[in-house]
C-alpha positions in Angstrom: 20.9 -36.6 32.3 17.8 -35.1 30.7 16.4 -36.9 27.7 16.9 -35.1 24.4 13.9 -33.1 23.4 12.9 -30.2 21.2 10.4 -27.4 21.9 8.3 -26.4 19.0 6.4 -23.1 18.8 3.8 -22.5 16.1 2.8 -19.0 15.3 -0.1 -18.3 12.9 -0.7 -14.8 11.5 -4.0 -14.0 9.7 -4.7 -10.6 8.1 -6.9 -9.0 5.4 -6.2 -5.5 4.3 -8.5 -2.5 4.7 -10.5 -2.1 1.5 -10.3 -5.7 0.4 -13.4 -7.1 -1.2 -15.8 -8.8 1.1 -16.1 -11.9 -1.0 -12.3 -12.3 -0.8 -12.3 -12.2 3.0 -15.2 -14.5 3.1 -13.4 -17.0 0.9 -10.3 -16.8 3.1 -12.5 -17.4 6.1 -14.2 -20.5 4.6 -11.0 -21.9 3.1 -8.5 -21.1 5.8 -9.5 -19.4 9.1 -12.5 -21.6 9.9 -11.2 -25.0 8.9 -7.8 -24.5 10.6 -9.6 -23.9 13.9 -11.9 -26.9 13.3 -8.8 -29.2 12.9 -7.1 -27.6 15.9 -10.2 -28.3 18.0 -9.9 -32.0 17.3 -6.3 -32.1 18.5 -6.2 -30.8 22.1 -2.5 -31.7 22.5 -1.6 -29.0 20.0 -1.0 -25.4 21.0 -0.5 -22.4 18.8 0.1 -18.6 19.2 -2.4 -16.9 17.0 -2.5 -13.4 15.6 -5.5 -12.0 13.8 -5.2 -8.4 12.7 -7.8 -6.0 14.2 -9.5 -5.3 10.9 -10.0 -9.0 10.3 -11.2 -9.6 13.9 -13.7 -6.8 13.4 -14.9 -8.3 10.1 -15.3 -11.8 11.7 -17.1 -10.3 14.7 -19.6 -8.6 12.4 -20.0 -11.4 9.8 -19.0 -14.7 11.5 -19.8 -14.4 15.2 -19.7 -18.2 15.8 -15.9 -18.1 15.2 -15.5 -16.0 18.4 -17.3 -18.7 20.4 -14.9 -21.4 19.0 -11.9 -19.1 19.6 -12.9 -18.5 23.2 -13.2 -22.2 23.9 -9.7 -22.9 22.6 -8.3 -20.0 24.5 -9.9 -21.3 27.7 -8.4 -24.7 27.0 -5.0 -23.0 26.7 -4.6 -24.2 23.2 -4.4 -20.7 21.8 -2.3 -17.8 22.9 -3.5 -14.6 21.2 -0.9 -12.1 20.0 -1.3 -8.4 19.8 0.1 -5.9 17.2 -1.1 -2.8 15.4 -4.9 -3.0 15.0 -5.0 -2.2 11.3 -1.7 -4.0 10.6 0.6 -1.0 10.0 4.3 -1.2 9.3 5.1 0.2 12.8 8.3 1.9 11.7 6.4 3.9 9.0 4.1 5.6 11.4 4.6 8.1 14.3 5.2 6.9 17.8 1.8 8.2 19.1 0.1 6.2 16.4 2.1 3.1 17.1 1.0 3.2 20.7 -2.6 3.8 19.8 -2.7 1.0 17.3 -1.2 -1.5 19.8 -3.6 -0.3 22.5 -6.7 -0.7 20.2 -5.9 -4.4 19.5 -4.9 -5.1 23.1 -8.2 -3.7 24.4 -10.3 -5.4 21.7 -8.8 -8.8 22.6 -9.3 -8.2 26.3 -12.9 -7.1 25.8 -13.9 -10.0 23.6 -11.7 -12.8 24.9 -10.8 -11.8 28.5 -7.2 -12.3 27.4 -4.1 -10.2 28.3 -1.7 -10.2 25.3 2.0 -10.5 26.2 3.4 -10.7 22.7 2.9 -8.8 19.5 3.0 -9.7 15.8 5.4 -7.5 13.9 3.9 -6.6 10.5 6.0 -8.0 7.7 8.7 -8.5 10.5 10.0 -5.0 9.7 12.3 -4.3 12.5 14.0 -1.1 13.7 15.6 -0.7 17.1 13.3 2.2 18.2 10.5 -0.4 18.4 11.9 -1.6 21.7 10.7 1.5 23.4 7.3 1.4 21.6 6.6 -2.2 22.7 7.9 -1.5 26.2 5.5 1.4 26.7 2.7 -0.8 25.4 3.3 -3.6 27.9 4.5 -6.0 25.2 7.1 -8.5 26.4 8.1 -10.2 23.1 7.9 -10.1 19.4 8.8 -12.4 16.5 11.2 -11.6 13.6 12.9 -13.8 11.0 16.1 -15.8 11.4 17.5 -13.5 8.7 17.6 -10.7 11.3 19.8 -12.8 13.5 22.1 -13.9 10.7 22.6 -10.2 9.8 23.6 -9.7 13.5 26.3 -12.4 13.1 24.4 -15.4 14.6 24.7 -18.8 13.0 21.6 -21.0 12.6 22.8 -23.2 15.4 22.7 -20.2 17.8 19.1 -19.2 17.4 17.1 -22.1 18.9 15.4 -20.0 21.6 15.0 -16.3 22.2 17.2 -13.3 23.0 16.8 -10.1 24.9 17.5 -6.7 23.3 17.4 -3.2 24.8 17.2 0.4 23.7 17.6 3.3 26.2 17.4 0.8 29.1 14.1 -0.7 27.8 14.0 -4.4 27.3 12.2 -6.7 24.8 12.4 -10.5 24.1 12.8 -11.5 20.4 12.1 -14.9 18.9 13.5 -15.9 15.4 11.2 -17.8 13.1 12.8 -20.5 10.9 12.8 -19.8 7.1 13.4 -23.5 6.5 10.2 -24.4 8.3 8.3 -21.6 6.6 9.2 -23.2 3.3 8.4 -26.8 4.6 5.1 -26.1 6.2 2.6 -26.9 4.7 4.4 -27.5 1.4 6.2 -30.8 2.3 5.0 -34.0 3.8 4.3 -33.8 7.6 6.8 -36.6 8.1 9.5 -34.4 6.5 9.0 -31.8 9.1 8.9 -34.3 11.9 12.3 -35.7 10.8 13.8 -32.2 10.6 12.5 -31.5 14.2 13.9 -34.8 15.3 17.4 -33.7 14.1 17.2 -30.7 16.4 16.8 -32.7 19.7 18.9 -31.5 22.5 19.1 -31.6 26.3 19.6 -27.8 26.3 16.0 -26.6 26.2 16.1 -25.7 22.5 13.1 -24.1 20.8 12.4 -24.0 17.1 9.8 -21.5 15.8 7.7 -21.3 12.7 5.5 -18.2 12.5 3.9 -17.4 9.2 0.7 -16.6 7.3 -2.4 -18.5 8.2 -3.7 -18.0 4.6 -1.2 -20.6 3.3 -3.3 -23.2 5.1 -6.0 -23.3 2.5 -6.3 -19.9 0.8 -3.0 -19.7 -1.1 -3.2 -21.2 -4.6 -3.4 -25.0 -4.5 -3.4 -25.3 -0.7 -7.0 -26.1 0.2 -7.0 -29.5 -1.5 -3.7 -30.4 0.0 -4.2 -29.0 3.5 -7.7 -30.1 4.1 -9.1 -32.5 1.5 -5.9 -34.5 1.5 -5.6 -34.1 5.3 -2.1 -32.5 5.5 -3.0 -30.5 8.6 -4.8 -33.3 10.3 -1.9 -35.6 9.7 0.6 -33.0 10.8 -1.1 -32.4 14.1 -1.5 -36.1 14.7 2.2 -36.7 14.1 3.1 -33.9 16.5 0.9 -35.6 19.2 2.3 -39.0 18.4 5.8 -37.7 19.0 5.0 -35.9 22.2 7.6 -37.9 24.2 10.4 -35.9 22.7 8.5 -33.1 20.9 6.9 -30.4 23.1 4.5 -28.1 21.3 4.1 -24.9 23.3 3.3 -21.2 23.1 5.8 -18.3 23.2 4.7 -17.3 26.7 5.0 -20.8 28.0 8.6 -21.0 26.7 9.5 -17.7 28.3 8.1 -18.9 31.6 10.2 -22.1 31.4 13.5 -21.0 29.8 15.8 -18.0 30.1 16.9 -16.0 27.1 20.0 -17.2 25.2 21.8 -13.9 25.4 21.6 -10.2 24.7 21.4 -9.1 21.0 21.2 -5.9 18.9 19.4 -6.5 15.6 19.9 -4.2 12.5 17.1 -2.7 10.5 15.7 -5.7 8.6 12.8 -7.9 7.5 12.5 -11.5 6.2 14.8 -12.4 3.3 12.2 -12.1 0.5 11.2 -8.6 1.7 14.8 -7.6 2.0 15.2 -8.5 -1.7 12.1 -6.7 -2.8 13.0 -3.5 -0.9 16.7 -3.6 -1.8 17.7 -4.2 1.9 15.5 -1.6 3.7 11.8 -1.4 3.8 11.6 2.4 3.4 13.3 2.0 0.0 9.8 1.3 -1.3 9.2 5.0 -0.8 12.0 5.7 -3.2 11.2 3.1 -5.8 7.5 4.0 -5.9 6.7 7.7 -5.6 3.0 6.8 -5.4 3.8 4.9 -2.1 5.7 7.9 -0.9 2.7 10.2 -1.6 0.4 7.9 0.4 3.0 7.7 3.2 3.5 11.5 3.4 -0.3 12.0 3.2 -0.6 9.7 6.2 2.0 11.7 8.1 0.4 15.0 7.2 -3.0 13.7 8.3 -1.5 12.4 11.6 0.3 15.7 12.3 -2.8 17.8 11.8 -4.7 15.6 14.2 -2.1 15.8 16.9 -1.7 19.5 16.5 -5.4 20.0 16.9 -5.6 17.6 19.8 -3.1 19.7 21.8 -5.3 22.8 21.4 -7.9 23.6 24.1 -10.7 23.0 21.6 -9.0 19.7 20.7 -9.2 18.4 24.2 -13.0 18.9 24.1 -13.6 17.3 20.7 -14.3 13.8 22.1 -15.9 11.3 19.7 -15.3 13.4 16.6 -11.5 13.4 17.2 -11.7 9.7 18.0 -13.4 9.2 14.6 -10.6 11.2 12.8 -8.0 9.0 14.5 -9.8 5.7 13.6 -9.9 6.7 9.9 -6.2 7.6 10.1 -5.3 4.2 11.6 -7.2 2.5 8.8 -5.2 4.5 6.3 -2.0 3.1 7.9 -2.8 -0.5 6.9 0.5 -1.7 5.3 -0.6 -3.5 2.2 -1.0 -0.5 -0.1 2.5 0.8 0.7 4.7 -1.9 -0.8 5.0 -4.6 -3.4 6.6 -8.0 -3.5 5.1 -11.4 -4.5 1.7 -10.0 -3.3 -0.1 -7.3 -5.3 0.0 -4.7 -2.5 0.7 -1.3 -4.1 -0.4 -2.6 -7.5 -4.0 -3.2 -6.3 -5.8 0.0 -6.9 -8.7 -0.8 -4.6 -6.3 -1.1 -1.7 -4.6 2.3 -2.5 -8.1 3.8 -2.9 -9.1 2.5 0.5 -6.0 3.9 2.1 -6.4 7.3 0.5 -10.2 7.3 1.2 -9.6 6.6 4.9 -7.1 9.5 5.2 -9.4 11.9 3.3 -12.2 10.9 5.7 -9.9 11.6 8.6 -9.0 15.0 7.2 -12.7 15.9 6.6 -13.5 15.2 10.3 -10.5 17.3 11.4 -11.4 20.1 9.1 -15.0 20.0 10.4 -13.6 20.6 13.9 -11.3 23.4 12.7 -13.6 25.3 10.4 -17.0 26.3 11.7 -17.9 28.1 8.5 -18.7 26.2 5.3 -16.6 28.5 3.1 -12.9 28.3 3.6 -9.7 28.0 1.6 -6.3 27.0 3.0 -2.9 27.0 1.2 0.0 25.1 2.7 3.5 25.5 1.3 6.1 23.1 2.7 8.2 20.1 1.7 5.4 17.5 1.6 7.2 14.7 -0.1 10.5 15.3 1.8 12.8 15.8 -1.2 14.2 19.2 -0.1 11.7 21.3 -2.2 8.5 23.0 -1.3 5.1 21.6 -2.5 1.8 23.3 -2.5 -1.5 22.0 -1.1 -4.8 23.8 -1.8 -7.6 22.8 0.4 -11.3 23.7 0.3 -14.4 22.0 1.7 -14.9 20.6 -1.8 -11.4 19.7 -3.2 -7.8 19.3 -2.3 -5.1 19.9 -4.9 -1.5 18.8 -4.4 1.1 20.4 -6.6 4.8 19.6 -7.1 6.6 22.6 -8.6 10.0 20.7 -8.6 8.6 17.8 -10.8 7.2 19.6 -13.8 4.6 21.7 -11.9 2.4 18.6 -11.9 -0.6 17.7 -9.7 0.0 14.4 -8.0 -3.1 14.2 -5.8 -6.6 15.6 -6.4 -9.1 14.8 -3.6 -12.9 15.0 -4.2 -14.0 15.4 -0.6 -17.6 14.3 -1.0 -16.4 11.0 -2.5 -13.4 10.7 -0.2 -11.6 9.9 -3.5 -8.2 10.7 -4.8 -8.7 11.2 -8.5 -5.0 10.8 -9.3 -4.6 7.5 -7.5 -2.8 6.1 -10.6 0.4 4.0 -10.9 3.3 4.4 -13.2 4.2 1.5 -15.4 7.6 0.2 -14.3 9.9 -2.7 -14.9 9.7 -5.5 -12.3 12.1 -8.4 -12.2 9.3 -11.0 -12.7 8.5 -9.4 -16.1 11.5 -11.4 -17.4 9.4 -14.6 -16.7 6.9 -13.5 -19.4 7.5 -15.2 -22.7 6.0 -13.9 -26.0 3.7 -16.9 -26.3 3.3 -17.5 -22.5 0.3 -19.5 -21.2 0.6 -21.7 -18.1 -2.4 -20.5 -16.0 -2.7 -21.7 -12.4 -4.9 -24.4 -11.1 -6.1 -25.0 -7.5 -4.4 -28.4 -7.1 -1.1 -29.8 -5.9 1.6 -30.8 -8.4 1.9 -34.3 -6.9 1.0 -36.4 -3.9 4.2 -35.6 -1.9 4.3 -31.8 -1.9 2.9 -28.6 -3.4 4.6 -25.5 -4.6 5.2 -22.6 -2.2 3.8 -19.3 -3.3 7.4 -18.1 -3.9 7.9 -20.8 -6.4 4.7 -20.4 -8.5 5.1 -18.9 -11.9 1.6 -18.6 -13.1 -0.3 -16.3 -15.5 -3.9 -15.2 -15.2 -4.2 -14.5 -19.0 -2.3 -15.2 -22.2 -0.2 -12.8 -24.2 0.8 -10.6 -21.2 3.9 -9.4 -23.0 1.8 -7.4 -25.4 0.8 -5.2 -22.4 4.3 -4.6 -21.1 4.8 -0.9 -21.5 6.9 1.4 -19.4 6.8 5.1 -18.6 9.8 7.5 -18.3 8.0 9.7 -15.8 5.4 9.6 -13.1 1.8 9.3 -14.3 0.4 12.4 -12.6 -1.6 15.3 -14.0 -0.8 18.6 -15.8 2.2 17.1 -17.6 3.4 19.3 -20.4 4.5 17.8 -23.7 6.0 19.2 -26.9 5.7 16.6 -29.7 6.3 16.1 -33.4 3.4 16.8 -35.8 3.2 13.1 -36.8 3.4 11.6 -33.3 0.7 9.0 -32.7 -1.5 7.9 -29.8 -0.2 4.3 -30.3 3.4 5.3 -29.6 2.4 7.7 -26.8 0.4 5.0 -25.1 3.3 2.6 -25.2 5.8 5.2 -23.9 7.9 5.1 -27.0 7.2 8.7 -28.3 9.9 11.3 -28.8 9.7 14.4 -26.5 10.7 17.7 -28.0 10.6 19.9 -24.9 12.4 20.0 -21.6 9.5 20.5 -19.1 8.7 17.0 -17.9 9.7 16.5 -14.2 11.8 19.7 -14.4 11.5 22.5 -11.8 9.0 25.3 -12.2 9.0 28.5 -10.2 5.6 29.5 -8.6 3.6 32.4 -7.3 0.5 32.3 -5.1 -2.4 34.8 -5.2 -5.3 34.6 -2.9 -8.5 36.6 -3.3 -11.7 37.0 -1.3 -14.6 38.9 -2.8 -18.4 38.8 -2.5 -18.7 37.3 -6.0 -15.7 34.9 -6.0 -15.9 34.0 -2.3 -12.4 32.7 -1.5 -10.2 32.0 -4.5 -6.6 31.1 -5.2 -4.4 31.1 -8.3 -1.1 29.2 -8.4 1.0 30.3 -11.4 3.9 28.0 -12.4 6.6 29.1 -14.8 9.6 27.6 -16.6 11.8 28.6 -19.5 13.4 25.8 -21.5 14.2 24.9 -25.1 11.8 23.2 -27.5 13.1 21.4 -30.6 11.2 22.8 -33.6 12.3 22.5 -37.3 15.8 21.3 -36.1 16.3 24.4 -34.0 16.2 24.8 -30.3 13.8 27.5 -29.5 13.5 29.1 -26.0 10.0 28.9 -24.7 8.5 30.4 -21.6 5.7 28.3 -20.3 3.3 29.6 -17.7 0.4 27.6 -16.4 -2.1 28.6 -13.7 -4.2 26.4 -11.4 -7.4 28.4 -10.4 -9.6 27.2 -7.6 -12.6 28.6 -5.8 -13.6 27.5 -2.3 -17.2 26.7 -3.1 -16.8 25.0 -6.5 -16.0 21.5 -7.7 -14.3 22.9 -10.8 -10.7 23.7 -11.6 -9.4 26.0 -14.3 -6.0 25.4 -15.9 -4.8 28.3 -18.1 -1.7 28.2 -20.3 0.4 31.0 -21.7 3.2 29.7 -24.1 5.6 32.4 -25.2 8.0 32.0 -28.1 11.1 33.7 -26.6 13.0 33.8 -29.8 12.8 35.5 -33.2 12.2 32.2 -34.9 8.9 30.6 -35.9 7.7 27.9 -33.4 5.7 25.1 -35.0 5.0 22.1 -32.8 2.3 20.1 -31.1 1.6 20.9 -27.5 -0.1 18.4 -25.1 -1.3 18.5 -21.6 -1.5 15.0 -20.0 -3.9 14.1 -17.2 -3.9 10.7 -15.6 -7.0 10.0 -13.6 -8.2 7.0 -11.6 -11.5 6.6 -13.3 -12.9 4.0 -15.7 -15.2 4.8 -18.5 -16.0 1.9 -20.8 -16.1 4.2 -23.8 -12.4 4.9 -23.4 -11.2 1.3 -22.7 -8.6 1.2 -25.5 -6.2 3.6 -27.1 -7.9 6.1 -29.4 -8.4 9.7 -30.3 -11.1 12.3 -30.9 -10.3 15.3 -33.1 -11.6 18.9 -33.1 -13.4 19.0 -29.7 -14.1 21.8 -27.3 -15.7 19.7 -24.6 -15.8 16.1 -23.6 -17.3 14.1 -20.6 -16.1 11.0 -18.8 -18.5 8.9 -16.7 -17.3 6.5 -14.0 -20.2 4.3 -12.9 -18.1 2.7 -10.2 -17.7 6.0 -8.3 -20.9 7.6 -9.7 -18.7 10.4 -11.0 -18.8 12.5 -14.1 -16.0 14.7 -15.3 -16.8 17.4 -17.8 -13.9 19.1 -19.7 -14.2 22.4 -21.5 -11.3 23.2 -23.9 -10.3 26.4 -25.6 -9.4 26.6 -28.4 -10.5 23.3 -29.9 -8.1 20.4 -29.7 -7.5 16.7 -30.2 -7.9 14.2 -27.4 -5.8 11.1 -27.1 -6.8 8.5 -24.5 -5.8 5.0 -23.3 -6.1 2.8 -20.2 -3.1 2.6 -17.9 -2.5 -1.1 -17.2 0.3 -2.6 -15.2 1.6 -6.2 -15.2 2.1 -7.2 -11.6 2.6 -10.4 -9.6 0.2 -11.5 -7.0 -0.3 -14.7 -5.0 -2.5 -15.9 -7.9 0.1 -15.3 -10.5 1.1 -12.6 -13.0 -1.8 -10.4 -14.0 -2.9 -7.3 -15.8 -4.3 -4.6 -13.6 -6.2 -1.5 -14.6 -4.8 1.6 -12.9 -6.5 4.6 -14.5 -7.3 6.5 -17.7 -4.7 8.6 -19.4 -5.9 11.7 -21.3 -3.8 13.9 -23.5 -5.3 17.2 -24.9 -3.2 18.3 -27.9 -3.1 21.7 -29.7 -1.2 22.6 -32.8 1.0 25.6 -31.9 2.0 28.0 -34.6 3.6 31.0 -32.8 5.6 33.8 -34.4 8.8 35.0 -32.8 8.3 36.8 -29.5 4.5 36.1 -29.6 2.3 34.1 -27.2 -0.3 31.3 -27.5 -3.1 30.9 -25.0 -5.2 27.9 -24.2 -7.3 26.6 -21.3 -8.8 23.4 -19.7 -11.6 23.5 -17.3 -12.7 20.4 -15.5 -15.9 20.1 -13.5 -16.3 17.1 -11.1 -19.9 16.1 -10.7 -22.0 13.3 -9.4 -23.6 11.4 -12.3 -27.1 12.2 -11.1 -26.4 15.9 -10.6 -26.0 17.0 -14.2 
């Protein structure tokens, strides 16, 4: 009879998002990636399966080349098995099949080129599983992937039935799937090494069992409080030593070694799922983030739109000759598919504006390359009308070599994206202030900031248990919006409404235009003086409460764009469609992802016909001309979000509200206009 043993597979996943600050990646390298490898090098009896995302590998290759030398040595010693995956760490189920295959191929080829290693397994970003991935992995030559034990529990398996791996199939294509243990994810490295050893001892069997832990490498040193515990207090050194000391019954091996030695437990079909925490954050299905956060949906649909245009051009005769230019467009597209900016959980993700900006910037760069291939002339204007955001209603996209303007007629005739091409910048990359469950943790007099040290000598808190705050009095900044913070939002307000109430979202709306459907007309012109020009006119008739009476108002607004200019004209016609007198304040709200220190708190400027905003971060200046004179309200849009470092306040953009006093006789009209000109700071 065979002696009772247990096989232990350790998977480590390391990733840094596209657009993250270089100093953050450097700190993660010094606190986690490098010391982990140094400890592993001292313990030749320990084997791990390691995944480093392509973007991180590229950064390490360019900035820390010595790491590759160490890695190659450990690979040659068969201590490390490298895992593949999407190069820029996309959620594979969010991107088209052609892009999935390309991302998987990019990382596979990078690893083969630098390490002479053929990957057999793939890391699944955020363990987001859908059955169609079987075909994708099969086409890519991937034999296995790793999900959570939660996936298997949803498929009806008990914890006692998942000590190994299963085979699944889709359309006669096969894939091996390993479950990773949530229990071990919460133990390692947060409990004493001996606690893990005792748990592994309890799993001994003569049946060739395997227990898997596969999780973030950053928790070994980079997560709050872990560096002191993992390295200065020798958690990892002691853990590896104990694994080696118990090698008589504890066999540490890689995924591929286990597949070579043991057969799959059975066939299985897993439902769409992720790890349990992600299932909670996404209300059970990852794509629900696209419902909860329209900003995420905009980024996602922008990515699909960019990908579709590349693929359509690629299939044309001229596309097959495009060569390196088309490859560059694809590379920018893949960078824009990096997952972090598309969702939010305990990590900042979507709430981190620099990650959203990097994703949008990559996609705009990709579009610029594609447009350069499509349009040989410098002067062009394209109007696309289709259901961009997939809500059943048409949207409008105006594109020139200078700007791109995205308009949603269904939702208030608003502009939800404004791309400055020369900056590769979406100027409406803002975020709406929404309630999140962790806001309930914030007390009126909260303090409790985090420190980088363990709570006691026997364990440290997991990132999921930390309740820390990066500054005091966060509750004072908890404000919520009743509508998406886009641009060209039309308000009818009481005469005594204030910027303070407006900035907190507690004002009283008198009209019925916000996020309501507008009809639209499109007129294009091409003359020797105007070059190519386009006017989009949006219209809606609704009631406005004025002097305790509901007065019908016909609101028409036009977006006027010329192909060769970085300026946009907005013109309003407000018609009192009744015989009564209309007396009300009218405001046009613009929410822009810029930061000007002069407008860093709520305030107002009265009786103006022009104003300028200067963003030194982007070297950008925005000049506004207003007619007739009006009042400007302004305030910073700040969200309260949770990250690995605790709950924090994050700047999202600048909210501007231009307000006119309307006094319109029955059946008369009022006219007003806003012209914005987008300039480099050194060009005016």
